[in-house]
C-alpha positions in Angstrom: -35.2 55.9 -16.1 -34.4 53.8 -14.3 -31.9 50.9 -15.8 -33.4 47.1 -16.1 -31.0 46.1 -13.9 -32.0 48.5 -11.4 -35.8 49.1 -11.4 -38.1 46.6 -10.1 -41.5 45.7 -11.2 -44.4 43.5 -10.3 -47.3 42.1 -11.8 -49.9 40.7 -9.6 -51.9 38.5 -10.6 -55.5 37.3 -9.0 -55.8 33.4 -9.0 -59.1 32.3 -10.9 -60.6 35.9 -9.1 -64.5 35.3 -10.4 -64.3 31.7 -9.8 -62.6 32.3 -6.5 -64.7 34.7 -5.4 -67.9 32.5 -6.3 -65.7 29.9 -3.7 -65.8 32.1 -1.0 -69.5 32.5 -1.2 -69.9 28.7 -1.8 -67.2 26.9 -0.3 -68.6 23.3 -0.3 -67.7 24.0 -4.3 -64.2 24.1 -3.7 -61.8 21.9 -6.1 -63.9 21.0 -8.3 -64.8 22.2 -11.8 -66.8 25.0 -12.1 -67.6 27.7 -14.5 -68.6 30.8 -14.3 -70.8 32.4 -16.9 -74.5 32.1 -18.8 -77.7 33.0 -17.4 -79.2 33.8 -14.1 -81.9 31.3 -13.8 -78.5 29.9 -12.8 -78.1 30.7 -9.4 -78.3 28.1 -6.7 -81.1 26.5 -5.0 -82.1 26.9 -1.8 -83.2 23.9 0.0 -84.8 22.6 2.9 -82.0 20.8 4.7 -79.8 24.1 4.7 -78.0 22.3 1.0 -78.0 23.9 -2.2 -78.6 22.6 -5.7 -76.2 23.8 -7.9 -77.3 23.5 -12.1 -74.6 21.3 -14.1 -73.1 22.8 -17.5 -74.6 19.5 -19.6 -78.0 21.4 -19.1 -77.3 24.8 -19.9 -78.6 25.5 -23.1 -77.8 28.9 -24.9 -74.7 30.8 -27.2 -73.6 32.1 -24.0 -70.1 32.1 -23.6 -67.7 31.0 -20.2 -66.6 33.7 -18.4 -64.1 32.1 -16.4 -63.8 28.4 -14.3 -61.7 27.2 -11.7 -58.3 25.5 -12.3 -60.6 21.9 -11.9 -62.6 22.4 -14.8 -59.0 24.6 -17.1 -57.8 20.8 -16.5 -61.0 19.5 -18.4 -60.2 22.0 -21.3 -62.2 24.8 -20.3 -61.4 28.2 -20.3 -62.2 31.5 -20.3 -64.2 33.2 -24.0 -65.3 29.4 -24.9 -69.2 28.7 -25.8 -70.5 27.6 -23.6 -72.5 24.7 -25.1 -68.5 23.5 -26.4 -67.7 23.2 -22.6 -70.8 21.9 -22.0 -69.6 18.6 -24.1 -65.7 18.7 -22.4 -67.0 18.7 -18.9 -71.0 17.9 -18.7 -70.6 17.4 -14.5 -69.1 20.5 -14.5 -71.1 22.7 -12.0 -72.5 26.5 -13.8 -72.9 29.9 -11.9 -74.0 33.1 -12.9 -71.5 36.1 -13.2 -71.8 38.6 -10.4 -69.9 42.1 -11.5 -70.7 43.9 -8.6 -68.9 41.5 -6.0 -66.3 41.0 -8.3 -65.9 45.2 -7.7 -66.0 44.7 -4.8 -63.0 42.5 -4.0 -61.4 43.9 -6.7 -61.6 47.1 -4.0 -60.6 45.6 -1.5 -57.4 43.8 -3.2 -56.0 46.6 -4.8 -56.4 48.9 -1.7 -54.4 46.5 0.4 -51.5 46.9 -2.3 -51.7 50.7 -2.0 -51.2 51.0 1.9 -48.0 48.7 1.6 -46.3 50.2 -2.2 -48.5 53.5 -3.3 -47.5 53.5 -6.9 -50.0 50.7 -8.5 -51.1 50.7 -12.6 -54.6 49.3 -12.6 -55.2 46.9 -15.5 -58.2 45.4 -14.7 -60.5 44.0 -12.5 -58.1 41.6 -11.5 -54.2 42.1 -12.0 -51.9 45.3 -11.4 -48.2 46.2 -12.3 -46.5 47.8 -8.4 -43.3 49.6 -8.7 -40.9 48.4 -6.2 -37.9 50.4 -7.3 -38.1 52.8 -5.1 -38.7 50.3 -2.1 -35.5 49.2 0.7 -37.6 46.2 1.7 -35.8 42.8 -0.1 -37.7 42.0 -2.4 -38.3 38.2 -1.9 -40.0 39.4 1.5 -41.8 42.7 0.1 -43.6 40.5 -1.8 -45.0 37.8 -0.1 -46.1 41.1 2.8 -48.2 41.8 -0.1 -49.5 38.1 -0.6 -50.0 37.9 2.6 -52.3 41.4 3.3 -54.4 40.3 -0.5 -55.0 37.4 1.3 -56.1 38.6 4.7 -57.7 41.4 3.3 -59.6 39.2 0.6 -59.3 35.7 1.0 -58.0 34.9 -1.9 -54.5 34.2 -3.4 -52.7 35.3 -6.0 -49.8 35.4 -8.1 -46.8 37.4 -8.3 -43.7 38.0 -10.3 -41.1 40.4 -9.8 -38.5 41.5 -12.4 -36.8 44.4 -14.3 -39.2 45.2 -16.7 -43.7 44.9 -17.4 -43.1 42.9 -20.1 -41.0 39.6 -17.9 -42.8 40.4 -14.6 -46.2 39.5 -16.5 -45.1 36.6 -17.5 -43.0 35.8 -14.4 -47.0 36.5 -12.9 -48.6 32.7 -14.7 -45.2 30.5 -14.4 -46.2 29.5 -10.9 -50.5 29.6 -10.5 -51.6 29.2 -8.6 -51.0 31.3 -5.4 -46.8 31.7 -6.7 -44.1 34.3 -6.5 -41.0 34.2 -8.9 -38.5 37.0 -9.1 -36.1 37.2 -12.3 -33.2 38.6 -13.1 -32.0 39.6 -16.8 -29.6 36.7 -16.5 -32.1 34.6 -15.7 -33.9 34.5 -19.4 -32.5 32.6 -21.3 -32.8 29.5 -18.7 -36.9 31.0 -17.6 -37.8 32.7 -20.5 -36.6 31.3 -23.6 -38.0 27.8 -23.0 -41.6 28.9 -23.2 -43.6 28.9 -25.6 -43.6 32.4 -28.1 -47.7 33.1 -27.1 -46.4 33.5 -23.3 -45.7 37.0 -24.1 -48.0 39.8 -24.0 -48.7 40.9 -27.1 -48.0 38.2 -29.3 -51.3 37.0 -30.1 -53.0 33.8 -32.1 -52.4 34.9 -35.4 -49.0 35.9 -35.4 -48.1 32.7 -32.9 -49.3 31.0 -35.8 -47.4 32.9 -38.5 -44.2 33.1 -36.0 -44.4 28.6 -36.1 -44.8 28.4 -39.6 -41.5 30.3 -40.2 -40.5 27.4 -37.6 -40.2 29.4 -34.7 -42.3 28.0 -31.5 -40.1 29.4 -28.7 -39.1 32.7 -27.2 -35.5 31.4 -27.8 -36.1 30.6 -31.2 -37.5 34.5 -31.4 -34.5 35.8 -30.2 -32.6 33.5 -32.4 -34.7 34.5 -35.9 -33.0 36.8 -39.0 -34.3 40.3 -38.1 -34.8 40.4 -41.8 -37.2 37.0 -41.8 -39.6 38.9 -39.3 -39.1 42.2 -40.8 -40.4 40.5 -44.5 -43.0 38.2 -42.8 -44.6 41.2 -39.7 -43.2 44.7 -41.2 -41.1 47.0 -39.5 -42.3 47.8 -36.1 -44.3 45.4 -35.1 -40.7 43.1 -36.1 -38.7 45.6 -34.3 -41.0 44.9 -31.2 -40.5 41.2 -31.6 -36.5 41.3 -31.7 -36.8 43.3 -28.5 -39.2 41.4 -26.4 -37.1 37.9 -27.5 -34.6 39.9 -25.0 -36.5 40.9 -22.1 -36.6 44.0 -23.2 -39.0 47.1 -22.2 -38.7 50.5 -21.2 -42.3 50.8 -20.2 -43.3 53.0 -17.1 -45.8 52.2 -14.5 -48.7 55.1 -15.4 -50.4 55.7 -12.3 -52.7 57.5 -14.1 -56.4 56.0 -13.4 -58.1 57.1 -16.7 -60.0 54.0 -18.5 -59.2 54.4 -22.6 -62.4 53.2 -22.7 -65.7 52.1 -21.8 -68.2 49.3 -23.6 -70.7 46.9 -23.7 -71.7 44.3 -25.5 -73.9 41.0 -25.4 -73.7 37.2 -26.5 -77.4 36.1 -28.0 -79.2 33.7 -27.2 -79.0 33.0 -30.4 -78.2 33.8 -33.9 -79.4 36.7 -34.9 -80.1 38.4 -38.5 -79.8 41.7 -39.4 -82.4 41.4 -41.9 -85.0 39.0 -40.5 -84.5 39.6 -36.3 -84.2 43.8 -37.1 -87.3 44.6 -34.2 -85.2 42.2 -31.5 -81.9 43.8 -32.8 -83.0 47.4 -33.2 -84.1 46.8 -29.1 -80.4 45.0 -28.2 -78.7 48.3 -29.9 -80.9 50.5 -28.6 -80.5 49.1 -24.9 -76.6 48.7 -25.5 -76.1 52.6 -26.4 -78.7 53.4 -23.1 -76.0 51.6 -20.9 -73.1 52.8 -22.4 -74.8 56.3 -21.9 -75.4 55.4 -18.0 -72.0 54.2 -18.1 -70.3 57.7 -19.2 -72.9 59.1 -17.0 -72.4 58.0 -14.1 -68.4 57.2 -14.2 -68.4 61.1 -15.6 -67.0 61.2 -18.9 -68.2 61.9 -22.4 -66.9 60.3 -25.3 -65.4 61.3 -29.0 -65.4 57.9 -30.8 -68.0 55.5 -31.1 -67.2 52.1 -32.5 -69.3 48.9 -32.6 -67.9 45.3 -32.6 -69.6 42.3 -34.1 -68.8 38.0 -33.6 -70.6 36.5 -36.4 -70.7 33.1 -35.9 -67.9 31.5 -37.0 -65.8 33.7 -33.9 -64.7 36.1 -36.8 -65.1 39.6 -35.3 -65.5 43.2 -36.8 -65.0 46.6 -35.8 -65.9 50.1 -37.1 -66.0 53.4 -35.1 -66.3 56.8 -35.7 -64.9 60.1 -34.9 -68.1 62.9 -33.3 -67.2 66.5 -34.0 -67.4 67.1 -29.8 -67.7 65.1 -27.2 -71.1 63.7 -25.7 -72.6 61.2 -24.1 -76.0 61.2 -25.4 -77.0 57.8 -25.2 -79.2 59.7 -29.1 -76.6 60.9 -30.0 -74.5 57.7 -29.2 -77.0 55.6 -30.8 -76.9 57.3 -34.1 -72.5 56.9 -34.3 -73.0 53.3 -33.5 -75.3 53.0 -36.5 -73.5 55.0 -38.7 -70.8 52.2 -37.7 -73.0 49.5 -38.4 -73.9 50.8 -41.9 -70.0 50.3 -43.2 -70.4 46.6 -42.1 -71.4 43.4 -43.8 -74.6 42.2 -42.5 -75.7 39.6 -44.6 -74.4 37.0 -42.1 -75.9 35.6 -38.6 -73.8 37.2 -36.4 -74.0 35.9 -32.5 -72.6 38.9 -30.6 -73.1 43.2 -30.8 -71.5 45.4 -28.3 -70.6 49.3 -28.6 -67.6 50.9 -27.6 -66.5 54.9 -26.6 -62.8 55.8 -26.9 -61.5 59.0 -26.5 -62.5 59.6 -23.5 -62.7 62.8 -21.6 -63.9 64.4 -18.3 -67.4 65.9 -18.6 -67.9 69.8 -19.1 -66.9 70.3 -23.1 -69.2 71.5 -24.9 -71.6 69.0 -27.3 -72.6 69.7 -30.5 -76.6 69.1 -30.7 -77.5 70.2 -33.9 -74.9 66.8 -35.1 -77.4 64.0 -36.6 -75.8 61.2 -38.9 -78.1 58.5 -40.9 -80.1 55.8 -39.1 -78.1 52.4 -38.8 -79.3 49.5 -40.8 -82.1 47.5 -38.0 -84.0 50.7 -38.5 -84.7 50.5 -41.9 
């Protein structure tokens, strides 16, 4: 393994990816607040004079969630995962466009291929971000990163931001420092000046709950965390997580680039137009539940995988999230077996409150071809009782 000083790891993040893809299609919206999400009925209407009429966020009614937003909308406080109705209060005049995942996947393939043509060793982290290992290349870092940015722009018409550092942890932080269209290069010596002043939430792996608990201990910045008493951290976070906090505050990360393209899991979920209750909306929920399991099964078959672990996800009206999973005796992609397994998970979840989101997930994936156990049966789910 190369030392931290010898490694050059880049994190490439496409700028406001979904929104930017939509702006290629609707350039008249450039520079304006635009929200991506909601229903397909929010598609623009072509007018007789050749112009287009776009839906406004103030007219949206439903329980959808913002998928992403343009930078102009973010300046108004609208961000991804926010409820659309809340977003409408913050930015009523913002335009709204439905998601088009086929287009996003198309442009994702284009930008990744443009990178691979220059630096083959990448780690796929999602539809809009990758890690790239510059370590084996002779080209100067700034020149190589700029060449990649230009190639992505030429292939897609879209901009990206790149951070280059001795490891993945720092590279991901750096790619966000100069967005959009940014390029940040960092060495270990730069950590006190560039990383320690940042809020701890900028570190990937320190979520909202941990950020809140750290703030309660008087720890707000990464520098505060680096200077914190290890015993204090261990008392409040346990041995494993506190040890990790101690390392990342100093910019230490030994993870290698993983070029494996095997997915860790596949999921399907939906946010309801109105809150639903397991008892009062049983028929509707049963239909939705079956459709999710069927679509998940179709995804597995199409991608050539089977699963050993099936799970469910529920988000209640107060945004609390509950997940449960079950391990199957043998791998499967069969929709009926997935539904029975997911139904068993439902039996372990409190369903006396209304909820706004339901999801089904397949984990512990392997390539199809393994023998399935056809006789496997579970009890029915609560939506059928």
